[in-house]
C-alpha positions as CSV (number, residue, x, y, z in Angstrom):
1,M,38.1,69.4,170.0
2,S,37.7,67.4,166.7
3,R,37.1,69.4,163.8
4,T,35.6,66.8,161.9
5,L,32.2,67.2,159.7
6,P,29.4,64.7,160.3
7,W,28.9,64.1,156.9
8,D,32.3,63.8,155.3
9,W,33.3,60.4,153.7
10,Y,37.2,61.0,154.3
11,D,38.7,61.0,157.7
12,G,39.8,64.1,158.2
13,E,39.8,67.3,160.1
14,I,39.8,70.9,159.6
15,P,43.0,72.6,160.5
16,A,43.2,74.8,163.3
17,N,44.0,77.9,161.4
18,V,41.2,77.7,159.1
19,V,38.3,79.9,159.9
20,L,34.8,79.0,158.4
21,E,32.3,82.0,159.5
22,A,28.5,81.2,160.2
23,G,26.8,79.7,157.4
24,S,30.0,79.0,155.0
25,Y,29.5,75.1,153.6
26,L,32.3,72.4,153.2
27,E,31.7,69.4,151.7
28,S,34.8,67.1,152.9
29,T,38.1,67.7,154.9
30,F,39.6,65.6,152.0
31,S,39.7,69.7,150.6
32,F,42.8,69.9,153.0
33,S,44.8,66.6,151.9
34,K,47.5,68.9,150.5
35,F,47.0,71.9,153.2
36,Q,50.2,72.9,154.8
37,S,49.9,76.4,155.6
38,R,51.6,77.7,158.9
39,R,49.8,80.8,159.0
40,P,48.1,81.8,162.0
41,C,44.9,81.8,159.6
42,G,45.9,79.8,156.9
43,L,42.4,79.7,155.2
44,T,39.2,82.0,155.7
45,M,35.8,80.7,154.1
46,R,33.7,83.9,154.6
47,E,30.0,83.7,155.7
48,G,27.7,81.8,153.4
49,S,31.0,80.7,151.2
50,S,31.0,77.2,150.1
51,A,33.4,74.6,148.5
52,Y,31.9,71.6,147.1
53,G,33.0,68.0,144.9
54,G,36.8,67.7,145.4
55,T,38.1,71.6,145.9
56,V,41.1,71.1,147.3
57,F,43.4,73.8,148.8
58,D,46.9,72.6,147.8
59,A,48.2,75.7,150.5
60,G,52.5,75.7,151.2
61,P,53.9,76.7,154.7
62,A,53.2,80.9,154.1
63,A,49.8,80.6,152.1
64,T,47.0,82.8,152.7
65,V,43.3,82.1,151.1
66,E,40.4,84.0,151.6
67,I,37.4,83.1,150.0
68,G,34.7,85.9,150.2
69,R,31.0,85.7,151.4
70,F,29.1,83.9,149.3
71,A,30.7,82.8,146.6
72,L,31.3,78.8,145.4
73,L,34.1,77.1,144.8
74,N,33.0,73.7,142.4
75,S,35.8,71.2,142.4
76,V,38.4,73.9,142.1
77,R,42.5,73.4,143.5
78,L,44.2,76.0,144.8
79,I,47.7,75.9,144.2
80,C,49.3,78.6,146.7
81,D,52.4,79.3,148.3
82,A,51.6,82.9,148.7
83,A,48.2,84.7,148.8
84,I,45.2,83.8,146.8
85,E,42.0,86.5,147.3
86,I,38.7,85.5,146.2
87,G,35.7,88.0,146.0
88,D,32.4,87.8,147.7
89,Y,29.8,86.5,145.2
90,A,32.4,84.8,143.4
91,L,31.7,81.5,141.4
92,L,33.9,79.3,140.0
93,S,33.0,76.5,137.8
94,W,34.3,73.0,137.7
95,N,38.0,71.8,137.4
96,V,39.4,75.5,138.2
97,V,42.8,76.1,138.8
98,L,44.3,78.9,140.5
99,M,48.1,78.5,140.6
100,D,49.8,81.3,142.4
101,T,53.3,79.9,142.0
102,Y,54.3,77.1,139.0
103,R,56.4,75.2,142.1
104,E,59.4,74.6,140.3
105,P,61.7,77.1,139.1
106,L,61.6,78.8,135.7
107,D,65.1,78.7,134.8
108,P,66.0,75.1,133.2
109,E,69.3,74.9,135.3
110,E,67.4,75.6,138.6
111,R,65.0,73.7,137.2
112,R,67.2,70.7,137.1
113,R,69.1,71.3,140.2
114,Y,65.5,71.4,142.3
115,R,64.9,68.0,140.5
116,E,67.9,66.3,141.5
117,A,67.4,67.7,145.1
118,I,63.8,65.9,145.0
119,A,64.8,62.9,143.5
120,A,67.9,62.7,146.4
121,G,65.4,63.4,149.1
122,R,66.9,66.6,150.0
123,S,65.4,70.0,150.2
124,P,65.8,71.9,147.1
125,A,68.1,74.9,147.8
126,V,66.2,77.2,145.1
127,S,62.3,78.0,144.8
128,A,60.0,78.9,142.7
129,P,58.5,82.9,143.0
130,A,54.7,83.0,144.2
131,I,52.8,85.9,143.0
132,P,49.3,86.7,144.8
133,I,45.9,85.7,143.1
134,R,43.0,88.5,143.3
135,I,39.4,87.4,142.1
136,G,37.0,90.4,142.5
137,P,33.7,90.4,143.4
138,N,30.8,89.1,141.1
139,V,33.3,87.3,138.9
140,W,32.5,84.2,137.3
141,I,35.9,81.5,136.0
142,G,33.7,79.1,133.4
143,F,34.8,75.4,134.1
144,D,38.4,73.9,133.2
145,S,39.9,77.4,133.6
146,C,43.2,78.0,134.6
147,I,44.5,81.4,136.5
148,L,48.3,82.0,136.6
149,P,50.4,83.9,139.1
150,G,50.1,87.6,139.6
151,V,46.7,87.6,137.8
152,S,43.9,90.3,139.1
153,I,40.2,89.7,137.8
154,G,38.0,92.6,138.4
155,E,35.2,92.8,139.5
156,G,32.1,91.7,137.8
157,S,34.1,90.0,134.7
158,I,33.2,86.3,133.1
159,V,36.0,84.2,132.4
160,G,35.0,81.7,129.0
161,A,35.4,77.7,129.8
162,R,38.7,76.1,129.3
163,S,40.6,80.3,129.4
164,V,43.9,80.2,130.4
165,V,44.5,83.8,132.1
166,T,47.9,84.8,131.8
167,S,47.5,88.6,132.6
168,S,44.8,90.3,134.6
169,V,41.4,91.2,133.4
170,P,39.6,94.3,133.8
171,P,36.6,94.9,135.6
172,H,33.2,94.2,134.0
173,T,34.8,92.2,130.9
174,I,34.6,88.6,129.2
175,V,37.4,87.2,128.3
176,A,37.9,83.3,126.9
177,G,40.9,81.5,125.3
178,N,44.1,80.2,125.6
179,P,45.7,82.6,126.3
180,A,42.7,84.6,127.0
181,R,41.8,87.5,125.8
182,V,39.3,90.5,125.9
183,I,35.9,89.4,124.0
184,R,33.9,92.4,125.3
185,A,33.1,94.8,128.0
186,L,29.9,93.8,129.8
187,E,27.4,97.3,129.5
188,G,25.0,97.9,132.3
189,A,27.3,96.5,134.9
190,H,26.9,97.4,138.5
191,A,28.2,96.9,141.7
192,A,27.9,94.1,144.3
193,P,25.0,94.5,147.1
């Protein structure tokens, strides 16, 4: 069975290990141009979730991505080698990058060996660690922000535009900057329905 999108400008298919629940929307199969997950369920888009305008799921062989109910991704890049979870009703603005890995080792000597192996067409003997990312429900991430490996963003929080989030964010908090810092707590915050 073909898994194409009738409105798609890109000549691609939805991979077999991608689950699109009822009411979810995917603008283009271009989103899977970098998708390599070999997990039985590499990506799940829950009810009413949507991925618009150039969103790319750059998922490695062991990656799993879960997008919560009614979450909206607008031209977002997910670089995932472990796991990325996006909660219900989350809003990720354009050009947001979520990366659970740097894809290359941090140690300079290991990075040199890694680069040499790639240049020679060999599989590298070393790899970069991947640490899962969790975006809680009702989170809003402003445009051009970057969420780095191991970060969790608590329910109802807001990340200001062009922020680089290097550490976890408590629930109902506004953070902004590079590196992102707490601006203030949100008053009167309440849980999602």
